[in-house]
N, C-alpha and C positions, 0 to 999 in steps of 0.2 A: 504494500500500500504506500501511497504518498500522501502526506498531510500538509496542508497549507494553514495559514491563519487569516481570519477574516475580521477586519475591524475598521473603524473610523476613529481617527485621533480624537475627535470632538466628543465621542461617547465612551472613550476608553480612559483618557487621562485629563485631569484639570491642567490648566496652563502653569500650575505651580508644582507639578509632580516632578521630583528630581530623578536623575539617572540612578539605576541600580546595577549598571554594567561597568566593565573596565573602560574608563574614559581615556586611557592611553591608547586603546585600540579603536574606540568609537568616541570621539571627543564631544559629541552633542550631549549637553548636560541636562536638557529638558526632555522628558518623555513625550510631551505633546509635540515638540518640534521634530523629534526623530520619527515618531509614528506618522506625522503629517506628510513626511517625505514619501512614505510608502503605502499610503492608504487609498490610492487611486484605483486599485483593483476593486471591482465590485461585482454585482450579480452577473452581468453579461460575460465578464472575463472568467468567472468561476464556472459558468455554464460551458464555456469553451474548453476549459481545463478538464471538466468532467467528461465531455465527449472524447477528448484526446485520450484520457485515461482508459475509457471503455475500449477505444480502438487498440490501445497498447496492452490491454489485459491487466491493468494495474488498478487496484481499488482506490477510489478518490475519497479523501476526507479533508475537512478543514475545521479548525477550532474556531467557534464563534465567540466573539467578545461583546455582543450586544443582542438584544431581543430580535431586531430586524434580521441580523445575520443568521441567527439560529433558525428563523422562520424560513428564509429562502433556501438555506442549505438543506433543510429537511427533504426537499424534493431531489436533492443531488446525491445524498449519501445514506449509508445504512448504519453508521456508528457515529456517536458524538464523543468528542474529546473535550474534557473540562480542564482548563489550565490550572496549575498550582495556585496562581494568583487569585483564582475564584473559589478556592476550597471553602472559604467562609461566606460565600455569597449565596445564602440560602434561597432567595427568590429566583435567582438566575439558575441555580441547580435544579430547583423544583420545576422551573419552566422547561428545562431541557428533558427532564424525565417524562413530561407530558406527551412527548412525541413517541414514547413507547419503544425506543431503540436502545441497543446496548450502549454503555457508557464506559469510557476510559477516563479515570480520574487521577490526575497527577497530584503527588503529595509533597512537593518540594517546600522546604521551610516550614513544615507543619509539625506541631506537637501531636502525639498519639490521640489525645482527646479531640483535637480538631478533625482528624481523619475519621474517628468514630462518629462524631456529630454528622459529618457529611454523608457517611455511609448510612446513618440513620435517616437522613432526609431522602436518600435514593431508594432504600429498601422497600418502603410502602408501595412504590410504583411497580415493583416486581420485574424491572428491567435487568438484564444481565449486566454485571459490573466487574471491571478489572481495576486494580490499583497499581499505579506506577510509582516506584521509588524514584526520587528525583532530588538533586541538589540544585538549588536555585542560585547558582553562580554562573556568570557568563564571562569567561569559561570557568569550568570547575577544575581546580587543581587535583592531580591524581590522589594526593593524600587526603582530599576531602570527599572522594567518591563514596566512601562508606557503604560498600556493597553488602556488608554484613546486615544492614538494615532490611535487605530483602528477606532474610531469615526472620527478622522480628515481625515484619508485616505478615509473613506466612503463618507465624505463630499466633498473632492476634486476630487474624481474619481467615480462619480455616474455611475452605470451600470457595474462596474468592481468588481468581487467578491474579498473580502478582507479576508486574513487568518492571521495566527500567527505562527511564528517559535520560539519555546521556548527554552531558554538556562538556565532557573532558575533550582536550585536543585529540584528534584521531590517532596519531602515533602508529602503533602496530595493530590497532583495533582490538587489543586484548582486553580492554575494559568491558566491551560488550560481550566478548567471548566468555569472560569470567562470570559476568552477570547471568548469562544463559546457563552456564554450568552450575550456578548456585540456585537455579530454579526459576529465573525470570522467563516467563512464557510469552511476553510481548516486549519487543525492543524498539526503541525510538532513537533516532540520531539525526541531527541537522544535516542537510545535504546541499551542496552547491556545485555548480560547474566551474567556479572560479573562486578560489579562496582569497584572492587579492581584491575582490570587489569591496566597496565601502558598505558600511552597515554593521549592525550588532551581531550578525549571525555567521557571515561567510568565513571569518578567520578561524573559527573553531568547528567548522562543519567538515564532514567527510565529502570527498569527491568520488568519481566513478572508480578510480584506481583503489581507493580505500575500501569501497564497497566490494569490489572484486576480491581484494585480499581477505576481507571478512568472510565472504561466502566460501572461499576456498578453505579457510581455517575452520569454519563451522561445519563444513561438510565432513572434514576429517574428525572433528570432535564428536559430531553426531554418530559417525561410524564407530568411534571408540566407546561412546556411551551405550549403544546397543539396547538390549532389552532392559526393562525397568523392574522385572521380577526375577528372583533368584531361582535358577533351574540349571541342570547340567546341559551342555551343548552336545550335539551329535559328534563334534570334533573331539570331545573329551572322553568318548566311549573307550578308546584303547587305554587311557590312563585309569579310568574306573576299573577296568578288567585286570590290568597288569601292574599298576602302581599301588593299588590298595592291597591289603593283606588277608590271608586266610589262616585258620588254625592248622598247625603242622605238628606231626608226631616228633617228640624229642628223641625217642628211642623206639625199638620194635615193640609192638603191642600185640599180644596173642588174642585170637578170637575167643570171646567169652570173658575177657579180662575187663574189670571195671576201670574206667579211665578217670584219673584224677588230674587236677590242674597241673601237677608237677610233670605230667607226661605230655603236656601241650605247650606250644609256643605260637608265635604268629610271624608269618613271613609272606612276602610277595610270591605269586600273584593272588588276585582275589577270585580264584577259580573254585574255591571250596566254601566251607562254613565260615561265615564272617566272625571275627573276634568279638563282635557284639554278643554272640551266643556262647561265650566261653563258659559261663556258669552252667548253661544247659548241657553242653557237650561233656563237661567234666563229670556230670552225674550219670552218664550213660555207659553202655557196655559195647566193646568192639564186636561188630557183627562178622567181621572177617579179620584175618591177619593183616596188620598194618605195619609196613616197614618204616624205619626211621626216615625222617625228612619227607614223608608223604603228606601231600595236601589233603586234609581231612574233608570228606564229603558226607552228606547225610546218609547215603547208602552204606557207609562204613560203620554206622552206629545203629544201636537199637536200645529200647528202654530196658532198664535192668529188671 
């Protein structure tokens, strides 16, 4: 999927809202001034983007930042994304649940109780919900990524899928990879075709080469992860048969002789009675003559 953002500066920020990004990278100090530069995209342009996404086979999404945006985007997409900045915006959250579509809720800069409140506002609607771990720094320093919070969200919100919205510099793309291995089932990363473009997003976004690298890495990690339930593989059958052990006669045992523990040991292969039945076998009688170092089988034994 690809996700855009739909907003108008006038309905998003007051003229006095200060910057919360790295002003060395993006020197604009007013939110209103920065967003005003980039808010000319509107309904017609998003409709065109939607059509192109359909043609390319990519799911279209956009995060709305006002009621009007949420309304016209409803005709274009099947999932709503709620920004971390709106996690305390109860009327806006409840408005988006009224469309009856799944919601991705970002949790950046939030206390646990704030996330619990927002989840409580969404749950009565019955819409499917996923929570996104997020650090609301642009960019996020690697030491601030705190991917361990994914585990905390999984612990406090069982049954709700947990994802990760990443604002770290792309680098080796191992931050997203690590998040996935920790259980993040939805991943979000800013994307650009040119990291040198002006604005608050391009310099910490991934480009197509970063995405190709990530897909290659994740294909290998997914292969390594394999099945999620513990069971022996078909390829392990020789090891089960030949590397495990059986009960073995320590010395010659005559037919009719009672077998005690001292007459038995355990050796490879696992072609006979498993050592798990040591106590059972030790209380039985030899049904035939058993030579020293013979792998004991049940037909060698009988009840006393």
